[in-house]
N, C-alpha and C positions, 0 to 999 in steps of 0.2 A: 550368527545365527540366531535363527529364531525358536523360540521354545515351541512346544506342540500346545501349549494351553494360550497360544497366539496367534492371532488371526492377521495375515498381511493381504490387503487389499488396495484396489486402486487408489480408494480416498484414504487411506491411512492404515494405523495399526490399531487393533484393539487388543487389550491382554486381558484375561478372563479372571484371571487369579487379582489382578489389582482393580480391575474393572475403570481400565483406563482409555482412553480412546486419544491417539495422538494423529492430529491430522497429518496428512501429507503435504510437507510444503512445497513440491513442486508439481505442476500438469501442464498439459500443453498450452489450456484457455489461461493458467496463471502467469506463465511464460510471455503469451501473446501479449497479455494485459500490461506486463511491466514492460515488454519491449515498445508498446504503443504509447504509455506513459512517458517514458523515456524520451520517445520521438518527439511528443508535445512538447516536451521541455526544451528539448533543443530548439524546436520551432520559435519557440518563446523566445529563446535567448536570441536567436537571429532577427525575431523582429524587434527585439530590444538592440539590435546591431552591437551587439558583447560577442567579444570573443570567449571562449572556452577559458582562457588563462584568465581573462577579466571577473569571470563569475566565480572561478575557482577561488581567486585573492579574495573578490569582495566577500564569499561564504566562508572563508577562514576553512578551505576544505584543501585537499591534493587535487591536481587536475584528475588523476588516476579515479578518484573518488566522483569527480563531477563523470568523467567517461562510462564508470560503471551505471550511475543514476541514469544518464544519456541513452543508455545500450540496453537497460533493464536488466544488467547482471550484476551480479556480487552482494552485498548486504549492507550498503548504506545505512549508517544510524539516522533514525528518527530525525535528530537536531540538525545532522547535514543536510538532509532533503528540505528541511524547512529553511535552512540558512539560504538554499539555492532558489526556493520558491518566493523568500522574500527579495533574493535579489532580482528576480524576474518580475517581482510585485503581482504576483499572484498567490500568494500564501492565502490571504480572506476568501478567494473564490474555491479554493480546495477545502479549506475548511467548511466553508458554507455548503458545500457540495455534498459533503459527507453528514448533514444536519438532516435525521431523520424527518423533522419537520418540513423541510423544501422538497418532499418526495410524496406524491401521493398515496403510495404503499405504505409509506413510513407513518403518515398522519392517520391512514385509516387505522393501522395496529395499534396507533397511540390511542386513538378513540376506544378501542375496543378492551385496552387494557384499562383503562381510565373508568370506562363505563361500568366496569365489573370490582371496583373499587380499589385496582392496582395504583401502581404508581410507578413515574418514570424518573 
């Protein structure tokens, strides 16, 4: 039950007394992105000619964990995900894709921050 001083919205929960905003962990968009990401990893596995059992063994995870990653479900630990990425040979690409310096919008925001004396 949610207290009267708490607001539940599509994006999360805001507690006025504590000043906390808890982001909603699931949304249709996030579910789609996780499903798409998992499907891409499954394709990488097949491109590399590996079975699910081989990837799971090489990443030192259970087959169920790999299934959850590939289906975009569950709550795989980040180190388990990176172990799979390493087995597939794409961990560097994923890390580089998350670098704001490799994105026009990210570089623009970084320039704005630095030009006003901020730091990154």
